[in-house]
N, C-alpha and C positions, 0 to 999 in steps of 0.2 A: 873468328873474331875480325869486323870493321874498326879502323884506328885513325884519327888522325892526332894535332898538336895543336896547341896556338902559343903564342908568347903575347904577352899585355905587360905594358912598359918593360921592368926585365923578367916577371913572372914569366917562366916557361911550365907549360899540363900539356900532359900525355893526357887524348880519353880513347876510349876503346868502347865496343857494344857489340855485342851478338846483333843487334838490329842495325843497318846503317841510318834508318832513318833518325835514330836517339842522337846521332852526334849532330854537333853543330855546325850550319849549314851560312858557309860565310863566301861571299864578306855580307856584314849584318846590315842591313837598309835603315834608313830616317824612318825610326816610327816607336811609339809611347814605349815597348819593353827590349829597346835594343839595347847591349850592353856600351853602342857609341853614344848613349847618354851618360855614362859612367868614364868610359875611356876614351883617351884620342885616338887609337887604334887600336885591332883585334888581329893580330897576323899568323897567317898561315906555317907553320913550320913541320920537318919533318918531325915524326915520333920516334922515338928512340931511346934508349936509357941516358940515367944521368939527367934527366931533368926535374925541374924542381919539386912538381908535385902530378898525380895520375889519379885519374878519374875512371872506373869502369862502371858498366852499367849493363847490367841483366836483364833482359826484358824478361819475365816467363807470370806466370798464376800467382797467386798468392798476396799477399800483402804486403804492400810499400815500405821498404824497411832501407836502412843502409847499417854500413861497418866501417870501423875507422883504424886501420894499418898505421900507424908514423903519417907520411903525408901519401900513402895513398887513401882513397875512399872507393868502395864498392857500394852500392846502391841495384837492390834487386826486388821482383815486382812487378807490376805489367804498365810502366811508363810510357808504352805507346799506347794506349787508352788512355789513361789519364793525362797522360800532355794535350789529347782533342778536347778533354771535357775539363779542362782546369777555367774557373771563373775571373784568372786575371792572371794573363803571360807573363806578368811581370814575375810571380813566385813560383819561379817554373828553374830547371837545371841552370838552360842559357836568360833567364830573364835577366833585367835591369833591377833586380831585387831580389834575384835567386840565389843558386850555390856557386855558381862561378862568380860571379862578382866579391859575393865577401871570402870566396877561397883565393883570391888573386890582391884581395886586401892582407887578411894571412898571410900569404907567400911571399910578400913583399915586404911584408914587417919580418919577418920569419929569416929569409934568407940571404935579403937586401939590405934591413935596416931602413926603408923607406917607409914614410908616414904617411897617414891618408887623413886629410883634412875632408868632412861634408861640409864644401863653398864653393863657390866659385871664387875667381881671381882674373883683374885686370892687370894688362900695364900700362905705363906710361914712359911710350921709348925713349921720348927727348929728355926724360929727367930719370929714365932706368930707377922707375918706382914701380913696384909691385903692391896691390893694392889686394887684399883677400879678406871675403866678406861670407862669414861664417853665418851656420843655423841651420835648424832645421828646415821641414816644409812650411812654406807661408810664412816665414818668416820677415821676406824682404829680397831675398838672392838676388832673384828674377830682376824684381826692379832696378839693384842697383847695375846689375848685368846690361839693360835694354838702357838704361840713362847714361851707363858711363860708354857705352856705344855711340850713342849718338853726342856724348860731349871729348869724342873723337880718344878714347882708350884701344885697347886694343885684347883682344879676348885672350886666357891664358886658362883658363876650364870652363865650364858651364855648371860644373855639381859634385868633381873628385879635386881635391888639391894635393900635387904628393912634392915631400920636404925630405931630405935628407940630409942629418947632423954628420960630416967629415973633416974630422983634425980642424977642428976650426971655422968653418967654411959651410955653410949653408947654402944647400943646391935644390932649386923648384924646379919639378919636369911639369913641360905640359900635360893637362889632363882632356878631358870631352870640349871638343866642340857642337855638338849637337844637346837641346837643351829642350824640354816638355814645358810649356809656356799653358796657364788656364784663357781660353781665349777671352776670356772679360778682361783680363790685364790686356793682351796685344789693341783690343776694339778700342778700349774708355783712354789707356794713356798711352799704348805703345803703335800706333794703329801702321807704324811706316814695318814695323817686322811682321805683319801680319800676312800668311799664306798665303795665296789662290787656294780658291775653291769653297765648298758651302762652309755657311757660319750656322753655329748652331743658334736656336731663339733663345730670347730674353731673358728666358726662362732657367736653362741650364747652360748659358755661355759663361757663369760662371762654375759648374762642376766640370765642363770638357778642357782638356787639355788637348795639344796637338804639336809633335818634333816639328824642331826647327833647325835647322842646320846651318851657324853663324860662323863655319870657316873663313867664307870670304872676310870676316873681321879678324881673323886671326894674327897672332904678331910672330916674323920670322923665327923668331928665337923658340923652340924646341925644350932649353936647358938654361935656368938661370940660377948664375953662380954668383952666390954675396951682392944683389943687388943693392943701388947706392940706398935705398931706404925699401920696408915693408911696414905696410899700415895693416891690422887687423880690426876687422867691425864686425860687430856681433850688433845687427840691425832690427829694429823695428819699425814695421811702417803703418802708418794709420791717417788714410781718408779724411781730413778733415782741420789735420794738424797743423797750425799755420808756421814753425819754426824748425831747423834742422836742427837737433838738441845733442850738441857731443858732450859725451862724460867718460875723459880718460879711463882706463881702471890703475891705479897706484901697489894695489896692494899683489904684488907678482905670487902671492900661495893660490888668490880667487883667480888669478889670470893663467896661472898651471893649471890648477883643475876645469876650471872651461874647455880648457883646450886638449888638457887628457878623455873627459868626459867625451867630446866629440868626437875625436880620431877613434876612442873603445865602442863607441855606440857599434858601429853593424858590424864590426868583429863578433863581437862578443853577443849580442842578442840573438833569442830563441826564433827560429825561420819558421812557417809553415810552408811547405810547398804543394802545390797540385791541390790545398783545398784540405789533406788529409795526413802530409808526412811531415812529422813536427823535426826540425835538424837542431839542433843544441848549438850554443854558438859557438867558435873557433878559438876564444883567447884561452892562453894560457899564463899562469903566473909570473914562466921569466919573461915571456912577452912585453908583460904590462909591467914590468918593473923596468925593463928597456925604453917602453914608451914615456915612460915618466920620464926618464933619465932624457930622452930624447928634447920632450918637449919643457924640460926645463933650460936647456945648452941654448934652446931657439927663444926662450922668452928672454932669457941672458944677454942674448947674441947683439952685436954692435950695430949693424943691419936695422934694427927691429925699433920704426921711428913713435910708434904709438899701439897702444893696443887697446880699444874704444867700444863704448858703447854708443848707439844715435838709435836716436828718436825722431822720425821724419813723416813726411808725402811724401806721394814717389815724385814727383816733380823737383822738392828741393833737396834729396836727400844725399845730395854731394854737398850741399854748403858752400864752404867758400874753399875748401880742401884740395879743388885742383887748379885754383888762381896762380 
């Protein structure tokens, strides 16, 4: 068996296969399907016992299948073949929407009590203020990210924002520095960040994305403990809307559900890998209950300055909050 191991934030995973080409090849590059669009770094470590979890790939004939034994997952089937045939490399074992991504989220929760927003985050260094922008694809996270950089903020994460509640303290961990951005967004709203190379024609520029490395804009702090203020934003971007409309959410129960739903989504949803293999969500009742408790503690923490929805156009999305 060929084997390796990786560390992502605090999660450690051993990986083995009877075919070497099925192991993840590190370092991951800056491309659309890379785990670097999810996490700050993926480190290669020595395989050993005592890691948080283990993945085994038995490349063989037959149908794709998997078995779950506590925190050991065994995949069986012609994976080296379907790896080459997959229509979308993001939804593979090592893709940024695939199994390892979700397995890391599960292990961070179960083994380390670290929770993971589908969000981007920016840091205002002179005010020790963290802005967490939460939402699904198309909600406007990238607009806030690139507009915030133009206004002098520093990146803390482009896609996954990690936090931990520890004896009354909030601890935030740096996330990814690579973002997948639609060409149309770059061409029409943020040309400063448009990478060199071929540009899609006008008909496809809103359909195609490009991975851009924004690490040059990151803050030097990889961990932020009890920042002076945390602003949590749920954006909605609409071109043509002339104002920036901020509507603070005062109902704590509503806020708790919104945050809980966001953290839960990627862990709990069933995933289709290689267009063939359905992998059930990794959520468990005990994890869900602990997650809800962490959300309640976060919402009531003294560092939370506001939790608000924002309706705006791309250029005025920050309103006056940074002044």
